[in-house]
DOROMAR-145471 format. One line per field, with one value per residue (C-alpha): residue in three letters; x negated, y, z negated. Coordinates in nm, 4 decimals, decimal comma. Layout:
// residues N
code	[ala/...] .
c1	[X/...] .
c2	[Y/...] .
c3	[Z/...] .
***
This chain:
// residues 395
code	[met/thr/asp/ile/arg/lys/val/asp/tyr/pro/ala/thr/ala/leu/ala/met/phe/ala/gly/val/gly/ile/ile/ile/ala/ser/leu/tyr/met/trp/lys/glu/thr/asp/ala/val/glu/lys/asn/ala/pro/val/asp/pro/gln/val/thr/glu/ala/ile/lys/gln/ala/arg/gly/leu/gln/lys/leu/gly/lys/trp/gln/glu/ala/ala/thr/thr/phe/glu/arg/tyr/ala/his/glu/gly/tyr/pro/thr/ala/met/phe/his/leu/ala/lys/ala/tyr/ser/arg/gly/trp/gly/thr/glu/arg/asp/leu/glu/lys/ser/arg/gln/met/leu/leu/arg/ala/val/gln/tyr/gln/phe/pro/phe/arg/gly/glu/ala/ala/tyr/glu/leu/gly/arg/leu/tyr/gln/arg/ser/lys/gly/lys/asp/cys/ser/arg/ile/ala/val/glu/trp/phe/met/arg/ala/leu/glu/trp/asp/tyr/arg/lys/ala/his/val/gln/leu/ala/met/his/his/glu/arg/gly/leu/gly/val/ala/arg/asp/val/asp/gln/ala/val/ile/his/tyr/arg/glu/ala/ala/leu/ala/gly/tyr/glu/ser/ala/ser/ile/arg/phe/ala/arg/ala/leu/gln/lys/gly/arg/phe/gly/met/thr/pro/asp/pro/lys/arg/ala/gln/phe/leu/ala/ser/lys/ala/ile/glu/ala/leu/lys/asp/lys/ala/ala/asn/gly/ser/gly/ser/ala/ala/lys/met/leu/gly/arg/leu/tyr/arg/asp/gly/glu/phe/val/glu/thr/asn/leu/ile/val/ala/ala/arg/trp/leu/arg/his/ala/ser/his/leu/gly/asp/ala/gly/gly/met/his/asp/leu/ala/asn/leu/met/leu/ala/thr/asp/asp/ala/ala/lys/ala/ser/gln/glu/ala/leu/gly/trp/leu/his/arg/ala/ala/asp/leu/gly/his/gly/gly/ala/met/thr/ala/leu/gly/arg/leu/his/leu/lys/glu/asp/his/gly/leu/arg/arg/lys/asp/ala/ala/ala/trp/phe/lys/lys/gly/val/glu/ala/gly/his/gly/gly/ser/met/glu/glu/leu/ala/arg/leu/cys/ala/lys/gly/gln/leu/val/pro/lys/asp/leu/glu/gly/ala/ile/lys/leu/ala/arg/arg/gly/thr/ala/leu/gly/his/leu/gly/ser/lys/thr/leu/leu/lys/asp/leu/leu/ala/met/ser/gly/gly/lys/glu/asp/val/gly] .
c1	[9,3681/8,9931/8,8498/8,5679/8,3175/8,0578/7,6877/7,4843/7,1476/6,8594/6,8626/6,5319/6,6980/6,8453/6,7076/6,9103/6,9293/7,2259/7,2008/6,8558/6,7836/6,7426/7,0035/6,8909/7,1852/7,2711/7,4548/7,7827/7,8141/8,1483/8,1326/8,3749/8,4651/8,7359/8,8589/9,1425/9,1089/9,3397/9,6214/9,6096/9,9144/10,1253/10,2966/10,3661/10,3505/10,0061/9,8890/10,0019/9,8348/9,5043/9,5400/9,5964/9,2911/9,0827/9,2139/9,1045/8,7525/8,7437/8,8382/8,5539/8,7843/8,5735/8,6719/9,0450/8,9999/8,7858/9,0506/9,3132/9,0878/9,0029/9,3684/9,4678/9,1457/9,2272/9,5764/9,4260/9,4381/9,1251/9,1336/9,1083/8,8263/8,6385/8,6696/8,5838/8,2740/8,1625/8,2208/8,0055/7,7242/7,7166/7,8074/8,1289/8,3276/8,1765/7,8389/7,6274/7,6118/7,5015/7,5720/7,9346/7,9548/7,8262/8,0688/8,3636/8,2682/8,2370/8,5916/8,7160/8,5713/8,7760/9,0808/9,1916/9,2344/9,1390/8,8093/8,6815/8,4120/8,2975/8,2840/8,0479/7,8433/7,8199/7,6965/7,4271/7,3226/7,3004/7,0678/6,8537/6,7930/6,7122/6,3849/6,3170/6,1854/6,5335/6,7019/6,6323/6,7560/7,0701/7,1320/7,1172/7,3712/7,6133/7,5689/7,6422/7,9540/8,0540/8,0380/8,2528/8,5068/8,4893/8,2859/8,0584/7,8463/7,6567/7,4856/7,2932/7,1359/7,0816/6,8928/6,6600/6,6083/6,5196/6,2975/6,0944/6,1229/6,2942/6,4756/6,4581/6,1854/6,0863/6,2698/6,2732/6,5118/6,7686/6,6990/6,7785/7,0993/7,2177/7,1221/7,3099/7,6177/7,6200/7,5854/7,8734/8,0811/8,0283/7,7836/7,5814/7,2750/7,2336/7,2925/7,0121/6,7771/6,8610/6,8066/6,4643/6,3696/6,5011/6,3232/5,9852/6,0343/6,0036/6,0818/5,9731/6,2498/6,1856/6,1710/6,4805/6,4644/6,7728/6,9972/6,8417/6,9328/7,2869/7,3372/7,1886/7,3985/7,7192/7,6103/7,5295/7,8752/8,0322/7,8071/7,9242/8,2869/8,2151/8,0137/8,2922/8,5323/8,3269/8,0562/7,7386/7,5336/7,6356/7,5385/7,2053/7,1262/7,2096/6,9805/6,6971/6,7475/6,7372/6,4438/6,2398/6,3561/6,4688/6,7124/6,7857/6,5731/6,4015/6,6018/6,5118/6,7944/7,0524/6,8700/6,8899/7,2595/7,3404/7,1196/7,2839/7,6244/7,5103/7,3825/7,7102/7,8845/7,6721/7,4218/7,0987/6,8908/7,0246/6,9262/6,5753/6,5332/6,6785/6,4411/6,1380/6,2450/6,2950/5,9557/5,7893/5,9570/6,1021/5,9354/5,8064/5,8990/6,2590/6,3030/6,1198/6,3786/6,6687/6,4574/6,3450/6,7070/6,8063/6,5178/6,6258/6,9855/6,8699/6,6481/6,9417/7,1297/6,8468/6,6681/6,3143/6,1801/6,2893/6,1137/5,7970/5,8227/5,8591/5,5601/5,3471/5,4496/5,3570/5,0293/4,9349/5,0756/5,2858/5,5590/5,4337/5,4830/5,2602/5,0185/5,0511/5,4153/5,3321/5,2771/5,6201/5,7865/5,5825/5,6821/6,0470/5,9887/5,8299/6,1329/6,3529/6,1543/5,9911/5,6666/5,5326/5,5430/5,3764/5,0889/5,0523/5,0676/4,8228/4,5758/4,6074/4,5603/4,2529/4,0911/4,2165/4,3801/4,6846/4,7164/4,4708/4,2323/4,3647/4,2324/4,4296/4,7507/4,6679/4,6276/4,9626/5,1338/4,9696/5,0784/5,4375/5,4279/5,2716/5,5474/5,7970/5,6196/5,4710/5,1650/4,9945/5,0132/4,8756/4,5730/4,5153/4,5397/4,2520/4,0402/4,1256/4,0506/3,7160/3,6445/3,7316/3,5365/3,8542/3,9709/4,3289/4,5193/4,7385/4,8999] .
c2	[-1,7368/-1,7797/-1,9204/-1,7179/-1,7496/-1,5493/-1,6252/-1,4420/-1,3235/-1,2462/-0,9060/-0,8202/-0,8309/-0,4859/-0,1603/0,1418/0,5054/0,6148/0,9741/1,0144/0,6490/0,3189/0,0495/-0,3114/-0,5351/-0,8707/-0,9152/-1,1006/-1,2342/-1,3688/-1,7134/-1,9959/-2,1467/-2,1962/-1,8436/-1,7215/-1,4171/-1,1403/-0,9816/-0,6025/-0,4313/-0,2365/0,0943/0,3487/0,6365/0,5321/0,4881/0,8432/0,9800/0,8198/0,9566/1,3053/1,2659/1,1865/1,5094/1,6962/1,5635/1,7120/2,0462/2,0183/1,9531/1,6622/1,6586/1,6581/1,3695/1,1719/1,2142/1,0618/0,7722/0,7047/0,6915/0,4383/0,2374/0,1689/0,0653/-0,2047/-0,0530/-0,1660/0,1205/0,3644/0,1531/0,1737/0,5513/0,6022/0,3845/0,6052/0,9126/0,7620/0,6729/1,0180/1,2418/1,3578/1,5268/1,3076/1,2385/1,0295/0,6778/0,3903/0,1290/0,2415/0,2414/-0,1157/-0,2366/-0,0702/-0,2198/-0,5651/-0,5293/-0,4082/-0,6933/-0,9437/-0,8146/-0,8605/-0,4980/-0,2813/-0,1529/-0,4875/-0,5199/-0,1622/-0,2227/-0,5150/-0,2878/-0,0265/-0,2941/-0,3853/-0,0199/0,0000/-0,2983/-0,1465/0,1479/-0,0759/-0,2307/-0,5914/-0,8856/-1,0127/-0,6844/-0,6925/-1,0503/-0,9685/-0,6656/-0,8910/-1,1278/-0,8409/-0,7177/-1,0679/-1,0756/-0,7354/-0,8889/-1,1799/-0,9221/-0,7519/-0,4436/-0,4288/-0,1393/-0,4036/-0,4906/-0,1617/-0,2592/-0,6230/-0,5088/-0,3036/-0,5907/-0,8325/-0,5777/-0,5144/-0,8561/-0,7226/-0,9964/-1,2241/-1,3591/-1,0975/-1,1781/-0,9139/-1,1206/-1,1091/-0,7390/-0,6743/-0,8784/-0,6782/-0,3432/-0,4380/-0,5522/-0,2331/-0,0198/-0,2056/-0,1448/0,2290/0,2997/0,5927/0,5428/0,1932/0,3227/0,5743/0,3113/0,0699/0,3494/0,4183/0,0541/0,0393/0,3594/0,2333/-0,1358/-0,2467/-0,6010/-0,7384/-0,5602/-0,4192/-0,0373/0,1273/0,5050/0,5792/0,3396/0,4549/0,8154/0,7138/0,5267/0,8115/1,0772/0,8870/0,8486/1,2204/1,3193/1,0861/1,2246/1,5776/1,4715/1,2988/1,5915/1,8331/1,6093/1,6130/1,3476/1,4663/1,1736/1,2501/1,6164/1,5100/1,2815/1,5563/1,7924/1,5434/1,4794/1,8507/1,9050/1,6276/1,6808/1,3201/1,2599/1,6363/1,9480/2,0640/2,3449/2,4324/2,6833/2,4205/2,1683/2,4006/2,4623/2,0901/2,0219/2,3079/2,1620/1,8215/1,9846/2,1615/1,8274/1,6842/1,4786/1,4595/1,3682/1,6732/1,8920/1,7473/1,7942/2,1463/2,2523/2,1140/2,2807/2,6127/2,5963/2,5078/2,7651/3,0532/3,3432/3,1753/3,4588/3,4602/3,0868/2,9387/2,9903/2,8592/2,5687/2,4775/2,4951/2,2407/2,0126/2,0255/1,9464/1,6523/1,5285/1,5531/1,3233/1,0687/1,1459/1,0113/1,2072/1,5331/1,4334/1,3583/1,6887/1,8806/1,6960/1,7860/2,1519/2,1619/1,9862/2,2561/2,5304/2,6562/2,9171/2,9890/2,6307/2,4844/2,2070/2,0465/1,9527/1,7539/1,4196/1,4313/1,4670/1,1820/0,9612/1,0389/0,9561/0,6236/0,5396/0,6254/0,3777/0,6273/0,5131/0,8674/0,9213/0,5839/0,6893/1,0337/0,9068/0,6286/0,8889/1,0874/0,7735/0,6698/1,0130/1,0770/1,4017/1,5208/1,1649/0,9318/0,7568/0,4086/0,2304/-0,0863/0,1144/0,2973/-0,0344/-0,1555/0,1604/0,1347/-0,2293/-0,1304/0,1354/-0,1078/-0,3608/-0,0934/-0,0495/0,2897/0,3420/0,5934/0,3464/0,0709/0,2798/0,3868/0,0289/-0,0753/0,2097/0,1345/-0,2358/-0,1469/0,0795/-0,1995/-0,4617/-0,6636/-0,8323/-0,8641/-0,8968/-0,5869/-0,6848] .
c3	[-5,7389/-5,7725/-6,0937/-6,2474/-6,5279/-6,7138/-6,6992/-6,9624/-6,8267/-7,0649/-7,2296/-7,0647/-6,7254/-6,7653/-6,8999/-6,7992/-6,9037/-7,1097/-7,2271/-7,3821/-7,4485/-7,2687/-7,3112/-7,2767/-7,2045/-7,0558/-6,7274/-6,7043/-6,3505/-6,2380/-6,0796/-6,0029/-6,3421/-6,5974/-6,6691/-6,4499/-6,2275/-6,3484/-6,1545/-6,1530/-6,3059/-6,0576/-6,1352/-5,8582/-6,1074/-6,2267/-5,8668/-5,7910/-6,1060/-6,0086/-5,6554/-5,7965/-6,0213/-5,7144/-5,5650/-5,8780/-5,8267/-5,4769/-5,6316/-5,8811/-6,1771/-6,2932/-6,6599/-6,5912/-6,3492/-6,5946/-6,8652/-6,6362/-6,5375/-6,9016/-7,0038/-6,7416/-6,7661/-7,1301/-7,0239/-6,8013/-6,4511/-6,2603/-6,0081/-6,2987/-6,4453/-6,1165/-6,0847/-6,4520/-6,4082/-6,1171/-6,3330/-6,6097/-6,3695/-6,2083/-6,4993/-6,3318/-6,6082/-6,8779/-7,0312/-6,7960/-6,9386/-6,7160/-6,9806/-7,0118/-6,6327/-6,6192/-6,8839/-6,7103/-6,3736/-6,5275/-6,6572/-6,3206/-6,1114/-6,3059/-6,1184/-5,7610/-5,6490/-5,3472/-5,4929/-5,6188/-5,3528/-5,4064/-5,7825/-5,7177/-5,4914/-5,7677/-6,0064/-5,7563/-5,7356/-6,1149/-6,1220/-5,8464/-6,0793/-6,3752/-6,4790/-6,5615/-6,3653/-6,2731/-6,1843/-5,8104/-5,7868/-5,9834/-5,7614/-5,4553/-5,6138/-5,6705/-5,3134/-5,1874/-5,4026/-5,2597/-4,9121/-5,0291/-5,1404/-4,8000/-4,8886/-4,5872/-4,7068/-4,9049/-4,5744/-4,6068/-4,9387/-4,8439/-4,5352/-4,7534/-4,9994/-4,7192/-4,5463/-4,8635/-5,0251/-5,3393/-5,5282/-5,2221/-4,9974/-4,7403/-4,4168/-4,1421/-3,9299/-4,2084/-4,2528/-3,8853/-3,9104/-4,2116/-4,0553/-3,7386/-3,9314/-4,1377/-3,8252/-3,6596/-3,9725/-3,9305/-4,2123/-4,0893/-4,3073/-4,1644/-3,8115/-3,8615/-4,0043/-3,7258/-3,4713/-3,6249/-3,5923/-3,2374/-3,1375/-3,2569/-3,1847/-3,5457/-3,6639/-3,3279/-3,1359/-2,7886/-2,8196/-2,6743/-2,7450/-2,5325/-2,7233/-3,0523/-2,9751/-2,8781/-3,2076/-3,4100/-3,2340/-3,3087/-3,6706/-3,7023/-3,5791/-3,8333/-4,1077/-4,0280/-4,0645/-4,3957/-4,5304/-4,4375/-4,6309/-4,9503/-4,9122/-5,0840/-4,9571/-4,5962/-4,6374/-4,7879/-4,4958/-4,2468/-4,4341/-4,4160/-4,0448/-3,9611/-4,1968/-4,0358/-3,6769/-3,6559/-3,3656/-3,3740/-3,3268/-3,6446/-3,8028/-4,1611/-4,1948/-4,1034/-4,3220/-4,6224/-4,5555/-4,5605/-4,8637/-5,0533/-4,9647/-5,0946/-5,4142/-5,4825/-5,4329/-5,7147/-5,5139/-5,7163/-5,4108/-5,2313/-5,5281/-5,5246/-5,1495/-5,1524/-5,4293/-5,2469/-4,9221/-5,0960/-5,2649/-4,9350/-4,7109/-4,9135/-5,0872/-5,4033/-5,6373/-5,5163/-5,4731/-5,7693/-6,0427/-5,8346/-5,7078/-6,0596/-6,1682/-5,9026/-6,0020/-6,3659/-6,2699/-6,0590/-6,3420/-6,5836/-6,3435/-6,3677/-6,0396/-6,0819/-5,7870/-5,9496/-6,2718/-6,0758/-5,8886/-6,2150/-6,3590/-6,0580/-6,0737/-6,4424/-6,3673/-6,1152/-6,3405/-6,0517/-6,1136/-6,4642/-6,5862/-6,8583/-6,7682/-7,1114/-7,0375/-6,7227/-6,8950/-7,0622/-6,7210/-6,5753/-6,8688/-6,7975/-6,4314/-6,5256/-6,7413/-6,4441/-6,2345/-5,9968/-5,8348/-5,7993/-6,1759/-6,2286/-6,0059/-6,1658/-6,5239/-6,4374/-6,3079/-6,6297/-6,8410/-6,6425/-6,6928/-7,0447/-6,9376/-7,1384/-7,2754/-7,4514/-7,2145/-7,1408/-6,8331/-6,9079/-6,9398/-6,6167/-6,4344/-6,5667/-6,4450/-6,1029/-6,0790/-6,1527/-5,8853/-5,6390/-5,7092/-5,6079/-5,2745/-5,3663/-5,1460/-5,3747/-5,6629/-5,4401/-5,3400/-5,6990/-5,8248/-5,5979/-5,7321/-6,0939/-6,0549/-5,9006/-6,1991/-6,4411/-6,2494/-6,2055/-5,8911/-5,7783/-5,4563/-5,4386/-5,1090] .
***
């Protein structure tokens, strides 16, 4: 058995949403040390109960499933801990609580069990959505640990981190390697991203549109199978591909169908995209209330883009919304770590509209957005620095 230890990271490394507040907590990373890795308890009846609870989730009986996971998690079964942690992080049958999710995952990864690598991956995803100077680096460490525990989907996230230089030095060669490995492992999102790069010849690759289309077509077929079997993220990606006409012919009706399927499966990104598509293409009077409802549901699930979208709609007073409420939505989006809200709130601060005028605060917000790679924040930061007479390299 592998020896493991706990390393306590500073409290400022993690700030995550839990209900209406932000929880600041330290990370406990498991390394080779003195504590002994735990063996997972084995009970065929418990295994069957957890399997049945997973079936209940597919039927939309989220609360019943969460109750089962909670019972066996407290009895020390790591598979139940893992599924309960996912329920906490997504609000599936329980109040959404990222801190509880983190704590449950940290308990689960102490055990040798089939979902150990995926639990590490989920921890990495939690840290991606957190704020703090160390969060990106810590996320990378968890993704690396997920690979050690044979969860190859971590290649998808590591590719993105290397491509953007988040938590690691920017290295496009490493990004290509991870995208390729993820594609070979059958992860469709990576196959699509790799196909995009191959189609356009990014990262120094020779453009090969024919091979790119082949890879994308295979990925799309797999996405359809996954979406039909209950994957909200797969349905969302299909909706986006048909919406944008990427590797398929543009078809907004089909796009809306897939995005609606993703939304009903609880995917916050699908809700956000469906709402925006409805507002852009449907009769506004008929679509606005349903679209706003989807945006509110996505925002309740912590989707920063939905918060930003709601703020912008309030700002323009579209669909009868009040302009005075825009700033509150942008503040929520900033707390969720969304670059679009950072840009919008920075603009309001710089002009003194809806919030007190604060050029220094506006610059700080624009810097945060720029650090996330948000282009609007980057452009705004240059303008704000020029206004203040300051000079800074914004990349």
